[in-house]
Biopython code that builds the backbone (N, CA, C, O; Angstrom):
import numpy as np
from Bio.PDB.StructureBuilder import StructureBuilder

atoms = [
    (1, "UNK", "N", (16.027, -25.336, -3.598)),
    (1, "UNK", "CA", (15.886, -24.540, -4.790)),
    (1, "UNK", "C", (14.478, -24.579, -5.306)),
    (1, "UNK", "O", (13.966, -23.579, -5.809)),
    (2, "UNK", "N", (13.834, -25.739, -5.187)),
    (2, "UNK", "CA", (12.465, -25.871, -5.655)),
    (2, "UNK", "C", (11.499, -24.996, -4.859)),
    (2, "UNK", "O", (10.579, -24.398, -5.417)),
    (3, "UNK", "N", (11.726, -24.932, -3.528)),
    (3, "UNK", "CA", (10.869, -24.123, -2.681)),
    (3, "UNK", "C", (10.980, -22.655, -2.997)),
    (3, "UNK", "O", (9.967, -21.955, -3.007)),
    (4, "UNK", "N", (12.192, -22.154, -3.260)),
    (4, "UNK", "CA", (12.371, -20.774, -3.590)),
    (4, "UNK", "C", (11.664, -20.410, -4.892)),
    (4, "UNK", "O", (11.016, -19.368, -4.990)),
    (5, "UNK", "N", (11.798, -21.277, -5.881)),
    (5, "UNK", "CA", (11.127, -21.050, -7.159)),
    (5, "UNK", "C", (9.618, -21.067, -6.984)),
    (5, "UNK", "O", (8.919, -20.253, -7.589)),
    (6, "UNK", "N", (9.105, -21.973, -6.175)),
    (6, "UNK", "CA", (7.680, -22.046, -5.942)),
    (6, "UNK", "C", (7.190, -20.792, -5.216)),
    (6, "UNK", "O", (6.121, -20.273, -5.540)),
    (7, "UNK", "N", (7.959, -20.298, -4.236)),
    (7, "UNK", "CA", (7.594, -19.084, -3.512)),
    (7, "UNK", "C", (7.592, -17.864, -4.444)),
    (7, "UNK", "O", (6.731, -16.992, -4.320)),
    (8, "UNK", "N", (8.547, -17.801, -5.370)),
    (8, "UNK", "CA", (8.588, -16.656, -6.293)),
    (8, "UNK", "C", (7.395, -16.678, -7.250)),
    (8, "UNK", "O", (6.845, -15.633, -7.597)),
    (9, "UNK", "N", (7.010, -17.869, -7.665)),
    (9, "UNK", "CA", (5.877, -17.969, -8.557)),
    (9, "UNK", "C", (4.546, -17.691, -7.922)),
    (9, "UNK", "O", (3.585, -17.346, -8.609)),
    (10, "UNK", "N", (4.478, -17.838, -6.613)),
    (10, "UNK", "CA", (3.229, -17.565, -5.878)),
    (10, "UNK", "C", (3.061, -16.082, -5.510)),
    (10, "UNK", "O", (2.063, -15.694, -4.904)),
    (11, "UNK", "N", (4.038, -15.273, -5.880)),
    (11, "UNK", "CA", (4.008, -13.829, -5.641)),
    (11, "UNK", "C", (3.827, -13.488, -4.146)),
    (11, "UNK", "O", (2.971, -12.690, -3.766)),
    (12, "UNK", "N", (4.658, -14.119, -3.333)),
    (12, "UNK", "CA", (4.673, -13.786, -1.899)),
    (12, "UNK", "C", (5.752, -12.752, -1.649)),
    (12, "UNK", "O", (6.769, -12.726, -2.342)),
    (13, "UNK", "N", (5.533, -11.906, -0.667)),
    (13, "UNK", "CA", (6.410, -10.763, -0.439)),
    (13, "UNK", "C", (7.827, -11.158, -0.026)),
    (13, "UNK", "O", (8.783, -10.591, -0.556)),
    (14, "UNK", "N", (8.003, -12.098, 0.889)),
    (14, "UNK", "CA", (9.293, -12.431, 1.442)),
    (14, "UNK", "C", (10.377, -12.732, 0.413)),
    (14, "UNK", "O", (11.400, -12.047, 0.393)),
    (15, "UNK", "N", (10.185, -13.741, -0.447)),
    (15, "UNK", "CA", (11.232, -14.076, -1.406)),
    (15, "UNK", "C", (11.499, -12.951, -2.399)),
    (15, "UNK", "O", (12.648, -12.739, -2.786)),
    (16, "UNK", "N", (10.481, -12.236, -2.815)),
    (16, "UNK", "CA", (10.658, -11.141, -3.765)),
    (16, "UNK", "C", (11.416, -9.985, -3.147)),
    (16, "UNK", "O", (12.244, -9.355, -3.804)),
    (17, "UNK", "N", (11.129, -9.700, -1.854)),
    (17, "UNK", "CA", (11.890, -8.645, -1.152)),
    (17, "UNK", "C", (13.356, -9.019, -1.064)),
    (17, "UNK", "O", (14.231, -8.174, -1.253)),
    (18, "UNK", "N", (13.630, -10.298, -0.773)),
    (18, "UNK", "CA", (15.031, -10.767, -0.731)),
    (18, "UNK", "C", (15.692, -10.575, -2.090)),
    (18, "UNK", "O", (16.840, -10.135, -2.150)),
    (19, "UNK", "N", (15.012, -10.888, -3.166)),
    (19, "UNK", "CA", (15.575, -10.728, -4.503)),
    (19, "UNK", "C", (15.832, -9.260, -4.809)),
    (19, "UNK", "O", (16.882, -8.908, -5.347)),
    (20, "UNK", "N", (14.875, -8.405, -4.468)),
    (20, "UNK", "CA", (15.036, -6.954, -4.699)),
    (20, "UNK", "C", (16.231, -6.429, -3.901)),
    (20, "UNK", "O", (17.029, -5.654, -4.427)),
    (21, "UNK", "N", (16.361, -6.836, -2.650)),
    (21, "UNK", "CA", (17.460, -6.398, -1.818)),
    (21, "UNK", "C", (18.802, -6.861, -2.391)),
    (21, "UNK", "O", (19.778, -6.112, -2.378)),
    (22, "UNK", "N", (18.846, -8.089, -2.890)),
    (22, "UNK", "CA", (20.048, -8.588, -3.539)),
    (22, "UNK", "C", (20.413, -7.760, -4.767)),
    (22, "UNK", "O", (21.586, -7.452, -4.977)),
    (23, "UNK", "N", (19.428, -7.398, -5.574)),
    (23, "UNK", "CA", (19.690, -6.570, -6.747)),
    (23, "UNK", "C", (20.231, -5.216, -6.338)),
    (23, "UNK", "O", (21.169, -4.718, -6.961)),
    (24, "UNK", "N", (19.665, -4.606, -5.307)),
    (24, "UNK", "CA", (20.164, -3.343, -4.809)),
    (24, "UNK", "C", (21.602, -3.465, -4.319)),
    (24, "UNK", "O", (22.425, -2.592, -4.596)),
    (25, "UNK", "N", (21.910, -4.526, -3.602)),
    (25, "UNK", "CA", (23.266, -4.727, -3.083)),
    (25, "UNK", "C", (24.265, -4.931, -4.237)),
    (25, "UNK", "O", (25.390, -4.435, -4.183)),
    (26, "UNK", "N", (23.845, -5.660, -5.272)),
    (26, "UNK", "CA", (24.719, -5.827, -6.418)),
    (26, "UNK", "C", (24.984, -4.498, -7.123)),
    (26, "UNK", "O", (26.103, -4.240, -7.566)),
    (27, "UNK", "N", (23.959, -3.658, -7.227)),
    (27, "UNK", "CA", (24.095, -2.342, -7.838)),
    (27, "UNK", "C", (25.060, -1.463, -7.029)),
    (27, "UNK", "O", (25.887, -0.752, -7.600)),
    (28, "UNK", "N", (24.948, -1.519, -5.727)),
    (28, "UNK", "CA", (25.862, -0.703, -4.905)),
    (28, "UNK", "C", (27.282, -1.236, -5.027)),
    (28, "UNK", "O", (28.231, -0.454, -5.087)),
    (29, "UNK", "N", (27.441, -2.546, -5.065)),
    (29, "UNK", "CA", (28.769, -3.119, -5.259)),
    (29, "UNK", "C", (29.361, -2.670, -6.601)),
    (29, "UNK", "O", (30.533, -2.305, -6.692)),
    (30, "UNK", "N", (28.521, -2.707, -7.632)),
    (30, "UNK", "CA", (28.970, -2.291, -8.954)),
    (30, "UNK", "C", (29.399, -0.813, -8.934)),
    (30, "UNK", "O", (30.333, -0.433, -9.639)),
    (31, "UNK", "N", (28.724, 0.014, -8.135)),
    (31, "UNK", "CA", (29.047, 1.419, -8.051)),
    (31, "UNK", "C", (30.371, 1.652, -7.327)),
    (31, "UNK", "O", (31.116, 2.566, -7.681)),
    (32, "UNK", "N", (30.659, 0.866, -6.354)),
    (32, "UNK", "CA", (31.838, 1.092, -5.492)),
    (32, "UNK", "C", (33.096, 0.358, -5.925)),
    (32, "UNK", "O", (34.168, 0.642, -5.392)),
    (33, "UNK", "N", (33.014, -0.550, -6.846)),
    (33, "UNK", "CA", (34.205, -1.314, -7.262)),
    (33, "UNK", "C", (35.079, -0.434, -8.174)),
    (33, "UNK", "O", (34.557, 0.324, -8.992)),
    (34, "UNK", "N", (36.395, -0.541, -8.030)),
    (34, "UNK", "CA", (37.312, 0.319, -8.783)),
    (34, "UNK", "C", (37.922, -0.301, -10.031)),
    (34, "UNK", "O", (38.850, 0.277, -10.597)),
    (35, "UNK", "N", (37.436, -1.457, -10.483)),
    (35, "UNK", "CA", (38.134, -2.210, -11.510)),
    (35, "UNK", "C", (37.520, -2.037, -12.917)),
    (35, "UNK", "O", (38.229, -1.662, -13.851)),
    (36, "UNK", "N", (36.241, -2.300, -13.073)),
    (36, "UNK", "CA", (35.638, -2.351, -14.388)),
    (36, "UNK", "C", (34.677, -1.170, -14.630)),
    (36, "UNK", "O", (33.707, -0.985, -13.895)),
    (37, "UNK", "N", (34.961, -0.401, -15.645)),
    (37, "UNK", "CA", (34.143, 0.739, -15.979)),
    (37, "UNK", "C", (32.750, 0.287, -16.451)),
    (37, "UNK", "O", (31.762, 0.994, -16.250)),
    (38, "UNK", "N", (32.684, -0.868, -17.066)),
    (38, "UNK", "CA", (31.390, -1.396, -17.568)),
    (38, "UNK", "C", (30.434, -1.655, -16.384)),
    (38, "UNK", "O", (29.242, -1.363, -16.482)),
    (39, "UNK", "N", (30.940, -2.186, -15.297)),
    (39, "UNK", "CA", (30.082, -2.404, -14.126)),
    (39, "UNK", "C", (29.630, -1.085, -13.535)),
    (39, "UNK", "O", (28.474, -0.937, -13.138)),
    (40, "UNK", "N", (30.534, -0.133, -13.478)),
    (40, "UNK", "CA", (30.201, 1.207, -12.948)),
    (40, "UNK", "C", (29.118, 1.848, -13.814)),
    (40, "UNK", "O", (28.213, 2.509, -13.304)),
    (41, "UNK", "N", (29.219, 1.646, -15.128)),
    (41, "UNK", "CA", (28.284, 2.290, -16.064)),
    (41, "UNK", "C", (26.843, 1.815, -15.782)),
    (41, "UNK", "O", (25.911, 2.618, -15.847)),
    (42, "UNK", "N", (26.657, 0.550, -15.478)),
    (42, "UNK", "CA", (25.317, 0.000, -15.289)),
    (42, "UNK", "C", (24.895, -0.067, -13.810)),
    (42, "UNK", "O", (23.843, -0.623, -13.495)),
    (43, "UNK", "N", (25.692, 0.483, -12.925)),
    (43, "UNK", "CA", (25.384, 0.378, -11.493)),
    (43, "UNK", "C", (24.135, 1.180, -11.121)),
    (43, "UNK", "O", (23.328, 0.710, -10.319)),
    (44, "UNK", "N", (23.959, 2.364, -11.679)),
    (44, "UNK", "CA", (22.803, 3.157, -11.304)),
    (44, "UNK", "C", (21.490, 2.503, -11.750)),
    (44, "UNK", "O", (20.531, 2.448, -10.981)),
    (45, "UNK", "N", (21.450, 2.009, -12.994)),
    (45, "UNK", "CA", (20.224, 1.385, -13.481)),
    (45, "UNK", "C", (19.940, 0.095, -12.697)),
    (45, "UNK", "O", (18.776, -0.219, -12.448)),
    (46, "UNK", "N", (20.943, -0.632, -12.316)),
    (46, "UNK", "CA", (20.764, -1.849, -11.514)),
    (46, "UNK", "C", (20.157, -1.521, -10.173)),
    (46, "UNK", "O", (19.205, -2.169, -9.739)),
    (47, "UNK", "N", (20.715, -0.495, -9.501)),
    (47, "UNK", "CA", (20.184, -0.072, -8.207)),
    (47, "UNK", "C", (18.776, 0.444, -8.346)),
    (47, "UNK", "O", (17.931, 0.179, -7.491)),
    (48, "UNK", "N", (18.507, 1.174, -9.405)),
    (48, "UNK", "CA", (17.170, 1.714, -9.647)),
    (48, "UNK", "C", (16.150, 0.600, -9.872)),
    (48, "UNK", "O", (15.040, 0.651, -9.342)),
    (49, "UNK", "N", (16.519, -0.376, -10.637)),
    (49, "UNK", "CA", (15.599, -1.537, -10.901)),
    (49, "UNK", "C", (15.309, -2.249, -9.579)),
    (49, "UNK", "O", (14.159, -2.598, -9.310)),
    (50, "UNK", "N", (16.319, -2.466, -8.765)),
    (50, "UNK", "CA", (16.096, -3.097, -7.468)),
    (50, "UNK", "C", (15.185, -2.304, -6.570)),
    (50, "UNK", "O", (14.330, -2.860, -5.881)),
    (51, "UNK", "N", (15.374, -0.990, -6.582)),
    (51, "UNK", "CA", (14.548, -0.126, -5.719)),
    (51, "UNK", "C", (13.082, -0.149, -6.211)),
    (51, "UNK", "O", (12.163, -0.271, -5.401)),
    (52, "UNK", "N", (12.869, -0.034, -7.515)),
    (52, "UNK", "CA", (11.501, -0.073, -8.043)),
    (52, "UNK", "C", (10.855, -1.421, -7.779)),
    (52, "UNK", "O", (9.678, -1.501, -7.427)),
    (53, "UNK", "N", (11.631, -2.475, -7.950)),
    (53, "UNK", "CA", (11.122, -3.812, -7.632)),
    (53, "UNK", "C", (10.736, -3.932, -6.173)),
    (53, "UNK", "O", (9.690, -4.498, -5.856)),
    (54, "UNK", "N", (11.553, -3.415, -5.288)),
    (54, "UNK", "CA", (11.232, -3.439, -3.860)),
    (54, "UNK", "C", (9.938, -2.678, -3.558)),
    (54, "UNK", "O", (9.125, -3.133, -2.754)),
    (55, "UNK", "N", (9.747, -1.524, -4.197)),
    (55, "UNK", "CA", (8.515, -0.749, -3.974)),
    (55, "UNK", "C", (7.308, -1.506, -4.449)),
    (55, "UNK", "O", (6.286, -1.532, -3.764)),
    (56, "UNK", "N", (7.402, -2.140, -5.633)),
    (56, "UNK", "CA", (6.259, -2.899, -6.173)),
    (56, "UNK", "C", (5.973, -4.106, -5.300)),
    (56, "UNK", "O", (4.818, -4.389, -4.981)),
    (57, "UNK", "N", (7.026, -4.820, -4.912)),
    (57, "UNK", "CA", (6.885, -6.020, -4.108)),
    (57, "UNK", "C", (6.291, -5.762, -2.733)),
    (57, "UNK", "O", (5.625, -6.623, -2.158)),
    (58, "UNK", "N", (6.537, -4.574, -2.217)),
    (58, "UNK", "CA", (6.016, -4.272, -0.894)),
    (58, "UNK", "C", (4.470, -4.245, -0.879)),
    (58, "UNK", "O", (3.856, -4.244, 0.188)),
    (59, "UNK", "N", (3.869, -4.225, -2.043)),
    (59, "UNK", "CA", (2.382, -4.271, -2.155)),
    (59, "UNK", "C", (1.869, -5.704, -2.224)),
    (59, "UNK", "O", (0.660, -5.922, -2.145)),
    (60, "UNK", "N", (2.776, -6.709, -2.373)),
    (60, "UNK", "CA", (2.340, -8.092, -2.455)),
    (60, "UNK", "C", (1.792, -8.545, -1.099)),
    (60, "UNK", "O", (2.124, -7.950, -0.073)),
    (61, "UNK", "N", (0.952, -9.598, -1.083)),
    (61, "UNK", "CA", (0.474, -10.140, 0.219)),
    (61, "UNK", "C", (1.597, -10.878, 0.922)),
    (61, "UNK", "O", (2.552, -11.346, 0.302)),
    (62, "UNK", "N", (1.452, -10.967, 2.243)),
    (62, "UNK", "CA", (2.402, -11.723, 3.065)),
    (62, "UNK", "C", (2.324, -13.126, 2.604)),
    (62, "UNK", "O", (3.027, -13.989, 3.130)),
]
sb = StructureBuilder()
sb.init_structure("model")
sb.init_model(0)
sb.init_chain("A")
sb.init_seg("    ")
for serial, (resi, resn, name, xyz) in enumerate(atoms, 1):
    if name == "N":
        sb.init_residue(resn, " ", resi, " ")
    sb.init_atom(name, np.array(xyz, "f"), 0.0, 1.0, " ", f" {name:<3s}", serial, name[0])
structure = sb.get_structure()
């Protein structure tokens, strides 16, 4: 856990891309689940935030 936190704080591409991908996956899950309308309501913004984060992070150094 300490290593992941240290990698995120150093602004390296790998860990941030993983986080952005996880956010996108959570947003898609929220969009496709049939149970809670509240999750469906925020699914688009969650996916959008993950996508924008991925675009920004792709400019970080290796």
